[in-house]
C-alpha positions as CSV (number, residue, x, y, z in Angstrom):
1,M,37.9,-64.0,-55.9
2,Q,40.6,-65.2,-53.4
3,R,42.7,-62.1,-54.1
4,A,39.8,-59.8,-53.6
5,R,39.1,-61.5,-50.2
6,E,42.7,-61.0,-49.3
7,I,42.6,-57.4,-50.2
8,D,39.4,-56.9,-48.2
9,Q,40.8,-58.5,-45.2
10,V,43.9,-56.5,-45.2
11,I,41.8,-53.2,-45.7
12,Q,39.8,-54.1,-42.5
13,I,43.0,-54.9,-40.5
14,S,44.5,-51.6,-41.6
15,R,41.4,-49.8,-40.2
16,R,41.5,-51.7,-36.9
17,I,45.3,-50.7,-36.7
18,R,44.3,-47.1,-37.0
19,R,41.6,-47.3,-34.5
20,D,44.0,-49.1,-32.1
21,I,46.6,-46.3,-32.6
22,V,44.1,-43.7,-31.5
23,E,42.8,-45.7,-28.6
24,M,46.4,-46.6,-27.5
25,I,47.6,-42.9,-27.4
26,G,44.3,-41.6,-26.2
27,Y,43.5,-38.0,-25.2
28,K,45.4,-37.9,-21.8
29,K,49.0,-38.0,-23.1
30,P,50.8,-36.8,-26.3
31,G,51.7,-39.3,-29.0
32,H,52.9,-39.6,-32.6
33,F,49.6,-39.7,-34.4
34,G,50.6,-38.4,-37.8
35,G,53.5,-40.8,-38.7
36,S,51.8,-43.8,-37.1
37,L,48.6,-43.4,-39.1
38,S,50.5,-42.9,-42.3
39,I,52.0,-46.4,-42.2
40,A,49.0,-48.4,-41.1
41,D,48.3,-49.8,-44.6
42,I,51.9,-50.7,-45.2
43,L,52.2,-52.6,-42.0
44,A,48.8,-54.4,-42.6
45,V,50.1,-55.7,-45.9
46,L,53.5,-56.7,-44.5
47,Y,52.2,-58.7,-41.5
48,F,49.0,-60.2,-42.9
49,Y,50.0,-60.7,-46.6
50,K,53.7,-60.7,-47.2
51,M,55.9,-61.6,-44.3
52,R,56.7,-65.1,-43.1
53,H,56.5,-65.0,-39.3
54,H,55.0,-67.0,-36.4
55,P,53.6,-65.0,-33.3
56,A,53.8,-68.1,-31.3
57,R,57.5,-68.5,-32.3
58,P,58.8,-64.9,-32.3
59,T,62.4,-66.0,-32.4
60,W,62.0,-68.6,-35.3
61,E,65.3,-68.2,-37.1
62,D,63.8,-68.5,-40.7
63,R,61.2,-65.7,-40.0
64,D,61.2,-62.5,-42.2
65,R,62.3,-59.4,-40.2
66,F,60.7,-56.0,-39.9
67,V,62.7,-53.0,-38.7
68,L,60.9,-49.7,-38.0
69,S,63.6,-47.2,-38.6
70,K,61.2,-44.3,-37.9
71,G,60.8,-45.6,-34.3
72,H,58.3,-42.7,-33.4
73,G,55.7,-44.7,-35.5
74,A,55.8,-47.4,-32.8
75,P,52.0,-47.2,-32.0
76,A,51.3,-48.5,-35.5
77,L,53.7,-51.3,-35.1
78,Y,52.3,-52.4,-31.6
79,A,48.8,-52.3,-33.1
80,A,50.0,-54.6,-36.0
81,L,51.8,-57.0,-33.6
82,A,48.7,-57.2,-31.2
83,E,46.5,-57.9,-34.2
84,A,48.8,-60.7,-35.4
85,G,48.8,-62.2,-31.9
86,Y,52.2,-61.3,-30.4
87,F,50.6,-59.9,-27.3
88,R,47.1,-59.0,-26.0
89,R,45.4,-55.6,-26.7
90,E,45.3,-55.0,-22.8
91,E,49.0,-54.1,-23.2
92,F,48.0,-50.9,-24.9
93,T,47.2,-49.5,-21.5
94,T,50.9,-49.7,-20.7
95,F,51.9,-47.4,-23.7
96,K,54.4,-44.9,-22.5
97,E,53.7,-45.7,-18.9
98,Q,56.7,-46.2,-16.4
99,G,57.7,-49.9,-16.4
100,G,55.2,-50.8,-19.1
101,S,55.8,-53.2,-22.0
102,L,55.2,-50.7,-24.8
103,E,57.5,-47.8,-24.7
104,G,57.4,-44.6,-26.9
105,H,59.9,-46.1,-29.2
106,P,60.5,-49.9,-30.0
107,N,62.4,-51.7,-27.4
108,M,63.2,-55.4,-28.3
109,K,63.9,-56.2,-24.7
110,R,60.5,-54.8,-23.6
111,T,58.1,-56.0,-26.4
112,V,57.8,-59.4,-28.0
113,G,58.0,-59.2,-31.9
114,I,60.3,-56.2,-32.0
115,E,63.5,-56.9,-34.1
116,A,65.6,-53.8,-33.2
117,N,65.5,-50.9,-30.8
118,T,65.0,-47.7,-32.9
119,G,64.2,-44.0,-32.3
120,S,67.5,-42.3,-33.1
121,L,66.6,-41.5,-36.6
122,G,68.7,-42.8,-39.6
123,Q,69.9,-46.1,-38.0
124,G,67.3,-48.7,-39.1
125,L,68.7,-49.4,-42.7
126,A,72.2,-50.0,-41.2
127,I,70.7,-52.5,-38.8
128,A,68.7,-54.2,-41.6
129,N,72.0,-54.5,-43.6
130,G,73.7,-56.3,-40.7
131,I,70.8,-58.7,-40.4
132,A,70.9,-59.2,-44.2
133,L,74.5,-59.9,-44.2
134,G,74.2,-62.4,-41.4
135,G,71.5,-64.1,-43.4
136,K,73.6,-64.3,-46.4
137,L,76.5,-65.9,-44.4
138,L,74.1,-68.4,-42.9
139,K,72.5,-69.2,-46.3
140,K,69.1,-68.3,-45.1
141,D,66.3,-67.1,-47.5
142,F,64.5,-64.7,-45.1
143,K,63.8,-61.1,-46.1
144,I,64.4,-57.9,-44.1
145,Y,61.9,-55.2,-44.5
146,V,62.8,-51.7,-43.1
147,L,60.5,-48.7,-43.0
148,V,62.1,-45.2,-43.0
149,G,60.5,-41.8,-43.0
150,D,61.1,-39.3,-45.6
151,G,62.2,-36.7,-43.1
152,E,64.5,-39.3,-41.6
153,T,66.3,-39.4,-45.0
154,N,67.9,-36.1,-43.9
155,E,70.2,-38.3,-42.0
156,G,73.6,-39.1,-43.7
157,E,73.6,-42.7,-42.2
158,I,70.7,-43.6,-44.4
159,W,72.7,-42.9,-47.6
160,E,75.9,-44.5,-46.2
161,A,73.7,-47.7,-45.5
162,A,72.1,-47.4,-49.0
163,M,75.6,-47.5,-50.6
164,L,76.5,-50.6,-48.5
165,S,73.2,-52.4,-49.4
166,A,73.9,-51.9,-53.1
167,H,77.7,-52.8,-52.8
168,Y,77.0,-56.1,-51.2
169,K,74.1,-56.8,-53.5
170,L,71.7,-57.3,-50.6
171,D,68.7,-58.6,-52.6
172,N,67.2,-59.7,-49.2
173,V,66.6,-56.1,-48.1
174,V,63.4,-54.3,-49.1
175,C,63.3,-50.6,-47.9
176,L,59.9,-48.8,-47.8
177,V,59.9,-45.0,-47.6
178,D,57.0,-43.3,-45.9
179,L,56.9,-40.4,-48.2
180,N,54.3,-38.2,-46.5
181,G,56.0,-34.9,-47.2
182,L,56.0,-33.6,-43.6
183,Q,58.3,-34.0,-40.6
184,A,58.1,-32.6,-37.0
185,M,58.7,-29.0,-37.8
186,G,57.0,-28.7,-41.2
187,P,57.2,-29.7,-44.9
188,T,60.3,-31.8,-45.8
189,R,60.9,-29.7,-48.9
190,E,61.4,-26.7,-46.8
191,I,63.5,-28.2,-44.0
192,M,65.7,-30.3,-46.1
193,N,64.7,-31.0,-49.6
194,T,65.5,-34.7,-50.4
195,A,63.7,-34.7,-53.8
196,P,64.0,-36.2,-56.3
197,M,63.7,-39.4,-54.1
198,E,63.3,-41.8,-56.9
199,A,66.4,-40.7,-58.7
200,K,68.5,-40.7,-55.6
201,W,67.8,-44.3,-54.8
202,S,68.3,-45.3,-58.3
203,A,71.7,-43.5,-58.5
204,F,72.7,-45.5,-55.3
205,G,72.1,-48.8,-57.2
206,W,68.7,-49.8,-56.0
207,D,65.8,-51.2,-57.7
208,V,63.0,-48.5,-57.3
209,Q,59.3,-48.5,-57.4
210,V,56.9,-45.6,-56.5
211,I,53.4,-46.4,-55.3
212,N,50.5,-45.1,-53.4
213,G,51.1,-46.3,-49.9
214,H,47.4,-46.3,-48.9
215,I,46.2,-48.5,-51.7
216,V,46.6,-52.2,-50.6
217,Q,46.7,-53.7,-54.0
218,E,49.7,-51.4,-55.0
219,I,51.6,-52.4,-51.9
220,M,51.0,-56.0,-52.4
221,K,52.1,-55.9,-56.0
222,A,55.2,-53.9,-55.2
223,L,56.2,-56.4,-52.4
224,D,55.6,-59.3,-54.7
225,R,57.8,-57.7,-57.5
226,A,60.5,-57.1,-54.9
227,D,60.7,-60.9,-54.5
228,S,61.8,-61.2,-58.2
229,I,64.7,-58.8,-58.0
230,K,68.1,-60.4,-57.6
231,G,71.5,-58.9,-57.2
232,K,70.5,-55.6,-55.8
233,P,68.3,-54.2,-52.9
234,C,64.8,-52.9,-53.5
235,V,63.2,-49.7,-52.3
236,I,59.4,-48.9,-52.5
237,I,58.7,-45.3,-52.3
238,C,55.2,-45.0,-50.7
239,K,53.3,-41.8,-51.2
240,T,51.3,-41.3,-48.1
241,V,49.3,-38.8,-46.1
242,K,50.5,-37.9,-42.6
243,G,47.5,-38.6,-40.1
244,K,45.8,-40.7,-42.8
245,G,42.2,-41.7,-41.9
246,I,41.2,-38.9,-39.5
247,S,40.0,-35.8,-41.1
248,F,41.4,-33.2,-38.7
249,L,44.8,-35.0,-38.5
250,E,45.5,-35.4,-42.2
251,G,48.4,-33.4,-43.6
252,K,49.0,-31.4,-40.4
253,P,52.5,-31.3,-39.1
254,E,51.3,-30.1,-35.7
255,Y,50.1,-33.5,-35.2
256,H,53.4,-35.2,-35.6
257,H,53.6,-35.5,-31.9
258,S,50.6,-33.9,-30.0
259,L,47.9,-34.1,-27.4
260,I,44.3,-34.2,-28.6
261,T,41.2,-33.3,-26.8
262,K,38.5,-35.7,-25.6
263,A,36.2,-34.4,-28.2
264,Q,38.8,-34.8,-30.9
265,Y,39.5,-38.4,-29.6
266,E,35.8,-39.2,-29.9
267,Q,35.6,-37.7,-33.4
268,A,38.6,-39.8,-34.5
269,V,37.1,-43.1,-33.1
270,S,33.7,-42.2,-34.8
271,E,35.3,-41.6,-38.2
272,L,37.3,-45.0,-38.0
273,G,34.2,-46.9,-37.1
274,E,33.8,-50.1,-35.1
């Protein structure tokens, strides 16, 4: 019964995160709808089930860390942080505004709760490795969770970092891959086919799981299993849908970064509900 309540709570939070993404970007400016909506369930599970963190003490040294390597998914991260209490939702009005606290990509000097500046694709896993190595040296038991996009795995630095994670046996690193099959210019399989994703990570020495990235129970189970893996890093390949939760956005690469109309905005808000 307790588990069922936890699952239901996280599902409701993921819905609120999606609604906040839509309201944050709005219809008067373009934004990264697709890749933000696809990771809402993952972030909901991380921040409201798995991660050890304290919004009132954002620099607590024993906290688990989260690095959003695909920095264009920032609206989803901002929504999760606000839901957790790192800052007030009123800050959403500053999104992408000159001098505002919520930039188009995460900036740790501007936004409380951000662990790393990201946006130049491919760098997040290397950053996570550095934090993980530091944690090992300090004999800390915190975890570093890093979320990368499947299009982002076109970048060579991802695989260099993957080699390093395995070489140093960084079992405090958990990488989640947002495998939605689309990137800015179209299907990943046509632009730079990185399949088979599971076999690649396995060959690089990682423990590999493949799940549905929209089923909360599966995400929870995969993250719990990652806690039991020792002596190697873990990757959770999350099969997702770009634009998940809004009918006219789902599976459409043209909404990777786009402007929507007022009518589309109202439809999106209606579909997500109160």
